[in-house]
C-alpha positions in Angstrom: -0.2 -0.5 0.4 1.7 3.0 -1.1 -0.8 5.4 0.6 -2.1 5.3 3.9 -5.8 5.3 4.9 -8.2 6.5 7.5 -10.0 3.5 8.6 -13.6 4.2 10.1 -15.7 1.7 12.4 -18.9 0.9 11.5 -19.9 1.1 15.3 -19.6 4.5 16.7 -20.1 6.1 20.4 -23.3 4.3 22.1 -23.1 1.6 19.9 -24.4 3.6 17.0 -23.8 3.1 13.3 -20.7 5.6 12.1 -23.5 7.8 9.7 -26.4 8.1 12.2 -23.8 9.2 15.0 -22.3 11.9 12.6 -25.5 12.6 10.3 -27.0 15.5 12.5 -27.8 19.4 12.0 -25.3 20.0 14.7 -22.4 18.1 13.2 -23.4 20.0 10.0 -23.4 23.7 11.9 -19.8 22.3 13.0 -18.6 21.8 9.3 -19.7 25.7 8.7 -18.3 27.1 11.9 -14.9 25.8 12.6 -11.9 25.7 10.7 -11.2 22.1 8.4 -7.9 21.9 9.9 -8.9 22.0 13.7 -12.1 19.4 12.5 -9.6 17.0 10.8 -7.3 17.1 13.9 -10.5 16.0 16.3 -11.4 13.4 13.9 -8.5 12.0 13.0 -7.8 11.8 17.0 -11.2 10.1 17.3 -10.4 7.6 14.7 -6.7 7.2 16.3 -8.3 6.2 20.0 -9.7 3.3 17.8 -6.4 1.9 17.2 -2.9 3.8 16.2 -2.7 4.2 12.6 0.7 5.0 12.7 1.4 1.5 14.4 -0.5 -0.2 12.1 1.5 1.4 8.9 -1.9 3.0 7.9 -1.1 6.5 8.8 -1.6 8.5 5.6 -0.1 11.6 4.6 -2.9 13.3 4.1 -5.7 15.1 6.2 -9.0 13.9 6.6 -11.1 15.8 3.9 -14.3 17.8 5.2 -15.2 18.0 1.4 -16.0 14.4 1.7 -17.3 13.9 4.7 -19.4 16.7 4.3 -21.1 15.6 1.2 -21.4 11.7 2.6 -23.4 13.5 5.1 -25.8 15.6 2.7 -26.1 12.7 0.5 -27.4 10.4 3.7 -29.6 12.6 5.3 -33.4 11.7 4.9 -33.3 12.8 8.3 -36.7 14.6 9.1 -39.5 12.6 9.1 -43.1 13.4 9.1 -45.8 10.9 11.1 -48.9 11.9 10.2 -51.7 10.4 13.0 -50.4 9.6 16.5 -52.4 6.4 16.9 -50.6 2.9 17.6 -49.1 3.1 14.1 -48.0 6.7 14.8 -46.5 5.8 17.7 -44.5 2.6 16.3 -42.9 5.0 13.4 -41.7 7.4 15.8 -40.3 4.7 17.8 -38.5 3.3 14.8 -37.4 6.5 13.4 -35.5 7.3 16.6 -34.1 3.6 16.8 -32.7 4.5 13.2 -31.3 7.9 13.8 -33.8 10.0 12.2 -35.7 13.0 13.3 -39.7 12.3 13.4 -41.9 14.8 13.6 -45.6 13.6 14.8 -48.8 15.7 13.9 -52.0 14.5 15.7 -55.2 16.2 15.1 -56.4 14.9 18.8 -55.9 16.7 22.2 -53.9 13.1 23.0 -52.3 9.9 21.3 -54.3 6.8 20.8 -56.4 6.9 17.4 -59.3 4.6 17.1 -58.6 3.3 21.1 -59.4 6.2 22.6 -62.9 7.1 23.4 -64.5 10.0 23.3 -68.4 10.7 24.0 -68.4 13.2 21.0 -67.3 11.8 18.1 -64.7 14.1 15.6 -65.2 14.5 12.3 -63.1 12.4 9.8 -61.7 10.3 12.7 -62.5 7.1 14.1 -64.3 6.4 17.1 -65.4 3.5 19.2 -68.0 3.0 21.8 -67.7 2.4 25.2 -67.7 -1.2 25.7 -65.2 -2.3 23.1 -62.7 -4.8 23.7 -60.2 -5.8 21.2 -59.7 -9.2 19.5 -56.6 -10.2 19.9 -54.7 -11.1 23.1 -52.2 -9.1 24.7 -49.1 -11.6 24.0 -50.0 -11.7 20.0 -50.9 -7.5 19.7 -48.0 -5.7 21.5 -44.9 -4.2 20.3 -42.3 -6.7 19.9 -39.3 -4.7 22.6 -42.1 -3.9 25.3 -44.3 -7.0 26.4 -48.1 -5.7 28.2 -47.7 -5.5 31.6 -48.7 -9.2 33.1 -51.5 -8.1 35.4 -53.2 -6.9 32.2 -56.3 -9.0 30.9 -55.7 -11.4 28.0 -58.2 -9.2 26.2 -58.1 -5.5 26.7 -61.0 -3.2 26.9 -59.8 0.0 25.3 -59.0 1.6 28.5 -55.9 -1.2 29.2 -55.0 -0.2 25.1 -54.4 3.4 26.1 -52.9 3.0 29.3 -50.5 0.6 27.5 -49.9 3.0 24.5 -49.3 6.0 27.4 -46.7 3.5 29.1 -44.8 3.1 25.1 -44.5 6.6 25.1 -43.3 7.2 28.4 -40.9 4.4 28.3 -39.4 5.4 24.7 -39.4 8.9 25.5 -42.1 9.6 22.4 -44.0 12.6 23.6 -41.7 15.7 22.6 -41.7 14.6 19.3 -45.7 14.6 19.1 -47.5 17.9 18.0 -50.9 17.6 19.4 -53.9 19.2 18.2 -52.3 19.8 14.9 -54.1 18.8 11.5 -52.1 18.1 8.3 -53.6 20.3 5.7 -51.6 18.9 2.3 -48.6 16.9 1.6 -46.8 17.4 -1.7 -43.8 16.6 -3.5 -41.1 19.6 -3.4 -40.5 20.9 -7.2 -37.2 18.7 -6.9 -38.6 15.6 -5.5 -37.4 13.6 -8.6 -33.4 14.6 -6.9 -34.5 15.1 -3.3 -37.6 13.0 -2.6 -38.5 16.2 0.1 -42.2 16.5 1.0 -43.8 20.4 1.3 -46.0 20.0 4.1 -49.1 22.4 5.4 -50.5 22.1 9.1 -52.7 24.1 10.9 -53.0 24.2 14.6 -55.8 24.5 17.2 -56.0 28.2 16.5 -56.2 28.1 12.9 -52.5 29.1 12.8 -50.9 27.3 9.5 -47.2 26.5 9.1 -45.2 24.8 6.3 -42.7 22.2 6.6 -40.0 20.9 4.6 -39.7 16.9 5.2 -37.2 14.2 3.7 -39.9 11.2 4.4 -43.2 10.7 5.2 -45.2 8.0 7.3 -48.9 8.3 6.7 -50.9 6.8 10.0 -54.0 7.5 9.9 -56.0 4.1 9.3 -58.7 2.7 7.5 -62.2 3.6 10.2 -61.9 7.7 9.5 -65.1 7.6 6.9 -68.3 5.8 7.9 -69.8 3.7 4.7 -73.4 4.4 4.9 -75.0 3.4 2.1 -78.0 4.7 2.7 -79.0 4.5 -1.3 -79.4 0.7 -0.9 -82.4 1.0 1.4 -85.4 2.2 -0.3 -87.6 4.4 1.9 -84.8 4.9 4.5 -86.0 8.9 4.3 -89.6 8.1 5.5 -88.6 6.0 8.2 -90.1 7.7 11.2 -87.7 6.3 14.2 -83.8 7.2 14.4 -80.7 5.4 12.5 -76.8 6.2 12.3 -73.5 4.6 11.8 -72.3 2.3 14.1 -69.4 4.8 14.8 -72.0 7.1 16.6 -73.0 4.4 18.9 -71.5 5.1 22.4 -73.6 2.7 25.4 -76.9 1.2 25.3 -78.5 3.1 28.1 -81.0 5.4 26.0 -82.3 2.5 24.2 -83.9 0.8 27.1 -87.0 -1.4 26.2 -86.9 0.1 22.4 -87.2 -2.5 19.3 -84.0 -2.2 17.4 -82.5 -3.6 13.6 -78.6 -3.8 13.1 -77.9 -4.1 9.8 -74.3 -5.9 9.5 -72.6 -8.5 11.3 -69.1 -7.6 11.2 -67.2 -7.5 14.8 -69.2 -3.9 15.5 -72.3 -5.2 14.0 -72.1 -8.5 16.3 -70.9 -6.7 19.9 -73.7 -3.7 19.6 -76.5 -6.4 18.8 -75.2 -8.3 21.9 -74.9 -5.1 24.4 -78.3 -3.6 23.0 -79.9 -7.0 23.6 -79.5 -6.7 27.1 -81.4 -4.0 27.9 -83.8 -3.7 24.9 -87.2 -5.4 23.8 -85.6 -7.0 21.1 -83.0 -6.6 19.0 -83.1 -8.0 15.0 -79.6 -8.9 13.4 -79.8 -8.1 9.8 -77.4 -10.0 7.5 -76.9 -10.0 3.7 -74.5 -13.1 3.9 -74.5 -14.8 7.1 -71.2 -15.2 9.0 -69.2 -17.7 10.8 -68.4 -17.0 14.7 -65.3 -17.2 16.1 -64.5 -16.8 19.7 -61.8 -15.3 22.0 -61.6 -18.3 24.2 -59.4 -21.1 22.8 -58.9 -24.5 23.7 -58.1 -25.0 27.4 -59.3 -21.5 28.0 -56.2 -20.1 26.6 -56.6 -17.1 23.8 -57.6 -18.0 20.5 -55.0 -16.6 18.3 -52.3 -18.3 20.7 -52.9 -21.6 18.9 -52.0 -20.6 15.5 -48.0 -21.5 15.8 -45.3 -22.0 12.6 -45.7 -25.4 13.1 -49.4 -24.8 12.3 -48.7 -22.7 9.5 -46.6 -25.0 8.0 -49.9 -27.5 6.5 -51.8 -24.0 6.0 -49.4 -23.0 3.0 -49.6 -26.9 1.8 -53.0 -28.4 2.3 -55.9 -27.7 -0.6 -58.4 -24.7 0.6 -61.4 -26.4 0.5 -59.8 -28.7 3.1 -58.6 -26.4 5.7 -61.9 -24.8 5.7 -64.0 -28.4 6.0 -61.6 -29.0 9.4 -62.3 -25.4 10.6 -65.9 -25.1 10.2 -66.3 -28.5 11.8 -64.4 -26.9 14.7 -66.6 -24.1 14.7 -69.8 -25.8 14.4 -69.3 -28.0 17.4 -69.4 -24.8 19.5 -73.2 -24.2 18.2 -74.4 -25.1 14.8 -74.4 -21.9 12.4 -77.0 -23.5 10.1 -79.3 -23.9 13.0 -78.8 -20.5 14.4 -79.4 -18.9 11.1 -75.7 -17.7 10.3 -74.0 -20.3 8.3 -72.9 -18.0 5.1 -72.8 -19.9 1.2 -68.8 -18.7 1.7 -65.9 -20.9 3.1 -64.7 -20.0 6.5 -61.6 -18.5 5.5 -63.1 -16.7 2.3 -64.5 -13.7 4.7 -62.8 -11.9 7.5 -64.6 -13.4 10.9 -67.0 -12.1 13.1 -65.3 -12.5 16.9 -68.1 -13.0 19.5 -68.1 -14.9 22.5 -71.9 -13.7 23.9 -73.8 -13.7 20.2 -74.9 -17.5 20.7 -75.9 -17.0 24.3 -78.3 -14.3 23.3 -79.3 -16.2 20.1 -80.4 -19.2 22.2 -82.0 -17.0 24.7 -84.2 -14.9 22.0 -83.1 -11.4 22.6 -81.5 -11.3 19.2 -83.3 -13.0 16.2 -81.2 -13.2 12.8 -82.8 -11.8 10.2 -81.9 -11.4 5.9 -81.0 -8.2 4.3 -83.6 -4.9 4.9 -85.7 -5.0 1.6 -87.4 -1.7 2.5 -88.4 1.1 5.0 -91.7 2.3 5.4 -92.8 4.3 8.5 -91.9 2.7 11.9 -91.8 -0.9 10.0 -88.7 -2.6 8.1 -89.2 -5.0 5.2 -86.6 -7.7 4.9 -85.9 -9.7 1.5 -87.5 -12.5 2.7 -90.9 -10.7 2.7 -90.9 -10.7 7.1 -91.9 -6.9 8.3 -91.3 -6.1 11.9 -93.2 -3.3 13.3 -92.7 -0.4 15.8 -88.8 0.1 15.4 -87.1 2.8 17.4 -83.8 2.5 16.2 -81.4 1.5 13.3 -77.8 1.0 13.6 -75.6 0.7 10.3 -72.5 -1.5 11.1 -71.8 -1.3 7.4 -68.3 -0.7 7.5 -65.7 2.1 6.6 -63.8 3.5 3.6 -60.5 4.8 3.5 -58.9 7.7 1.7 -55.8 10.2 2.2 -57.5 13.6 1.5 -54.3 15.9 2.2 -52.4 13.7 -0.6 -53.0 14.5 -4.2 -54.5 11.6 -6.0 -51.2 10.8 -8.4 -49.5 10.0 -5.1 -51.8 7.5 -3.9 -54.9 6.9 -6.0 -57.8 5.0 -3.8 -60.7 3.3 -6.2 -63.5 1.6 -3.9 -61.2 0.7 -1.2 -58.4 -0.4 -3.0 -54.9 1.9 -3.2 -52.1 0.4 -5.3 -49.2 0.2 -2.5 -46.2 -2.4 -2.9 -46.6 -4.4 0.4 -49.7 -2.4 1.3 -47.1 0.3 2.1 -45.3 2.0 -0.7 -46.6 4.1 -3.9 -44.8 2.2 -6.6 -44.5 5.0 -9.2 -42.5 7.2 -7.4 -39.5 8.6 -8.0 -37.8 8.5 -4.6 -39.2 5.9 -2.1 -39.6 8.7 0.8 -43.7 7.9 1.5 -45.0 4.9 3.4 -47.9 4.0 4.3 -48.5 2.5 7.6 -51.4 0.0 9.3 -53.4 0.1 6.2 -54.2 -3.5 6.4 -57.0 -5.7 7.8 -55.0 -8.9 9.2 -56.4 -12.2 10.5 -54.1 -11.6 13.9 -53.1 -8.5 15.3 -52.4 -5.4 13.5 -50.0 -3.4 16.2 -47.1 -6.0 15.3 -47.7 -5.7 11.7 -47.7 -1.8 11.8 -44.7 -1.8 14.0 -42.7 -4.6 11.1 -44.1 -2.1 8.4 -42.4 0.5 10.4 -38.9 -1.2 10.7 -38.5 -1.5 7.2 -39.7 1.7 6.2 -36.9 3.9 8.0 -34.1 1.5 6.7 -35.7 2.3 3.3 -35.5 5.9 4.1 -32.4 5.8 5.0 -31.4 3.8 1.9 -30.4 0.7 3.8 -32.9 -1.3 2.0 -34.1 -1.4 -1.3 -37.0 -1.2 -3.3 -37.6 -3.7 -6.5 -37.9 -1.7 -9.9 -41.7 -0.2 -10.5 -42.2 -2.7 -12.7 -41.7 -5.4 -10.6 -43.5 -4.0 -7.3 -46.5 -3.4 -10.0 -46.3 -7.5 -10.7 -46.3 -7.9 -6.8 -49.5 -5.5 -6.4 -51.0 -7.6 -9.2 -50.4 -10.7 -7.5 -51.7 -9.8 -4.6 -54.9 -8.9 -5.9 -55.4 -11.5 -7.4 -54.9 -14.1 -5.1 -57.4 -11.8 -2.8 -59.9 -11.7 -5.2 -59.6 -15.7 -6.0 -59.8 -16.5 -2.1 -62.5 -13.9 -0.7 -65.6 -12.8 -1.4 -66.3 -9.6 -3.6 -66.9 -6.7 -0.6 -65.1 -3.2 0.0 -63.8 -5.0 3.4 -61.5 -7.3 1.5 -59.4 -5.2 -0.3 -56.5 -4.9 2.3 -56.4 -8.6 4.1 -53.4 -10.3 5.4 -52.6 -13.6 6.9 -50.4 -12.6 10.0 -47.7 -14.6 10.4 -47.0 -14.8 6.4 -47.3 -11.1 5.9 -44.8 -10.7 9.3 -42.1 -13.2 7.5 -42.5 -11.3 4.3 -41.7 -8.2 5.7 -38.9 -9.3 8.2 -37.3 -11.1 5.4 -36.8 -7.5 3.9 -35.2 -6.2 6.8 -33.1 -9.5 7.9 -35.1 -10.2 11.2 -37.2 -13.2 10.6 -36.5 -16.1 12.9 -33.6 -18.8 12.2 -35.3 -22.0 12.7 -32.0 -24.0 11.9 -30.0 -21.6 13.6 -32.1 -21.8 16.8 -31.8 -25.6 17.0 -28.5 -26.0 16.7 -27.5 -23.2 19.1 -30.6 -22.8 21.8 -33.0 -26.2 21.3 -35.4 -24.9 23.9 -36.0 -21.4 22.4 -36.2 -23.2 19.0 -39.0 -25.4 20.7 -40.9 -22.2 22.0 -40.6 -20.2 18.5 -41.6 -23.7 16.5 -44.8 -25.1 18.5 -45.6 -22.0 20.9 -47.7 -19.0 19.5 -46.1 -16.5 17.1 -45.5 -13.7 19.3 -43.7 -10.7 18.2 -40.8 -11.0 20.3 -39.9 -13.6 17.4 -39.0 -10.8 15.4 -36.4 -9.3 17.7 -33.8 -12.5 18.2 -31.9 -11.7 15.0 -30.9 -8.7 12.8 -31.6 -4.9 13.1 -32.9 -4.0 16.0 -32.4 -7.3 17.8 -33.2 -7.2 21.1 -31.7 -8.6 24.4 -35.1 -9.4 26.1 -36.5 -10.9 23.4 -35.3 -14.5 24.5 -36.8 -13.9 28.1 -39.9 -12.6 26.9 -40.6 -15.9 25.0 -39.9 -18.1 27.4 -42.2 -16.1 29.7 -45.1 -15.8 27.5 -47.4 -18.2 29.0 -47.0 -16.9 32.7 -48.1 -13.4 31.2 -51.1 -15.4 29.8 -52.3 -17.0 33.1 -51.1 -14.1 35.5 -54.2 -12.0 35.2 -56.2 -15.4 36.5 -54.3 -15.7 40.2 -57.0 -13.9 41.9 -57.5 -17.2 44.2 -55.6 -19.7 45.3 -56.6 -23.1 44.1 -55.4 -26.2 45.7 -52.8 -28.1 43.6 -53.5 -31.8 42.8 -50.9 -34.0 41.9 -49.6 -33.6 38.5 -48.9 -37.1 36.2 -46.9 -35.6 33.5 -46.7 -37.7 30.1 -44.3 -37.4 27.5 -47.3 -38.1 25.1 -47.9 -34.5 23.7 -44.3 -34.1 23.1 -44.2 -37.1 20.8 -47.5 -36.4 19.2 -45.6 -33.0 18.2 -42.7 -34.4 17.2 -44.1 -37.0 14.9 -46.8 -34.2 13.8 -43.8 -32.0 12.6 -41.4 -34.9 10.8 -44.4 -36.1 9.0 -45.4 -32.3 8.2 -41.9 -32.2 6.9 -42.1 -34.9 5.1 -45.7 -33.6 3.2 -43.7 -30.7 2.4 -40.8 -32.2 0.6 -43.2 -34.8 -1.4 -45.9 -32.6 -2.4 -46.3 -34.2 -5.6 -47.6 -37.4 -3.3 -49.7 -35.1 -0.9 -53.2 -36.7 -1.6 -52.2 -40.1 -0.1 -51.1 -38.2 3.3 -54.1 -36.3 3.9 -56.2 -39.1 6.4 -53.1 -39.1 8.3 -52.6 -35.3 8.8 -56.3 -34.6 9.8 -56.1 -36.8 12.7 -52.4 -35.4 13.5 -53.4 -31.9 13.2 -56.4 -32.7 15.5 -54.1 -34.4 18.0 -51.3 -31.6 17.6 -53.8 -28.8 18.3 -55.7 -30.3 21.5 -52.2 -30.6 23.0 -50.2 -27.5 22.0 -51.1 -24.9 24.3 -50.1 -24.5 27.6 -49.4 -27.8 29.5 -47.6 -29.0 26.5 -45.6 -25.7 26.8 -44.8 -25.7 30.4 -43.0 -28.9 30.4 
């Protein structure tokens, strides 16, 4: 080597990447204020503290050039990031920006964080709103952020007030509040004239006093969700204008108190429709639940009392990707009908179990069997105080109609050429990135309807997007992104019934793995098997909790292993309110043997898929046996 060279380590002070420790507005100010010779001396001294360049024969003759360093700093500065919305997605975006050394500024139009999960008596326009009794449909271990477990004493399925408590804990623990501007509405988000080169955005905001302000940002997160604009299809209901009772969208429902001893029709059997019908049925004279298609009803409480979403493991997911769609539906429908016969209760739909986003409701069959709710077909016409259903039956003296008919989403502050929404469909790569932007500096976070928890997905989206903003991760070409969008759209159309509800559907674990692969944080099962068999067993056969995605790669969390090993303790903790006499336990190795046998058989099927039909009877038996043993008892051994 004729000339020496200054060697820069990847890691700098505090364990930060070198460029993130120096890429700050303060450091760029130093470049302008202090003489280059002084700065060169200071940085060379810092590098020699790592190791002595002269001793190692690397000392160059030249001084460090700050012309080069400042150019590197400026070229890598997607530093200021706007976060629009302070709900669950917005909070994790702020945190992920800080993790990657970016500078977030969050604009929240309300006077507090929480988004959808913040209850208010009076709904705000163009904002999500919930009723007082809402309980989330995903359990706490499955829905938490991946490096911040929900407190053990919190219930497994949380009331909205507990969710708000968790958000406040998260914001305080990671010191996110200083980056949030409350009561500030985003009016416009436009590409700057030099966007093709800079990737920057002009953003106009308005505060509670009506003061407008303009900002320039290097990247933008849109975290406004998809429950903002109520879908109220009154044109589809002839005579609604003549109806003498009261009607409103489920968004405006708060409590059942004022409807005591009334007769009510609830239109729609999604999660909100089912919840509202059940709650009203406890105080009204009669509730009629009107459904156009029917629905499969799932319950929160699974086998042996554990949360239902915790039985879906990586081992369980393997046959999901191999076995025929109809076969999987047969198994699932058989299980659901063992709880109550959907056909007898008037709920059985024409579509298969996996062809519609399911309704989660533990109380609905109890209200049906007690007669306080009656299932009816779609409403055909309103006439005075009467409701005429499509089967010709008439119910008179109706006092209230609740339209639980879903939501539409849009981005009024964005130009349509950036993100175009038609019939609840938006062309977004991986449901996040507009594919036709010259620079990938805008991402939509949380615009998905998962079969599973949404909060860990939003976090994973944010982890990937921040690295895209930095340039650490690259997106494919526009043509390849469009192909992926089309493939996902075609797959969704093939699987689901046609509905505005089924435009942003994802399956939790496959989608999480898909995003995790982009970042390099997908669990490495082979490495775990060789290095940590106990953890491997929990990751493969235990619930697919978000902590799994903090074991490897960027953003690795030292507490992830312990969080996985103790997750069942946090599940059982809320129940420990009474001392129960302990009986002598007779442990059996049968569950473990069955699990290993099932895993071996499933692996064999996976690698011999051409001969798959001959294995189906055995797989059914093993799946059913495996499912009965996978929950808590086995994992505690």
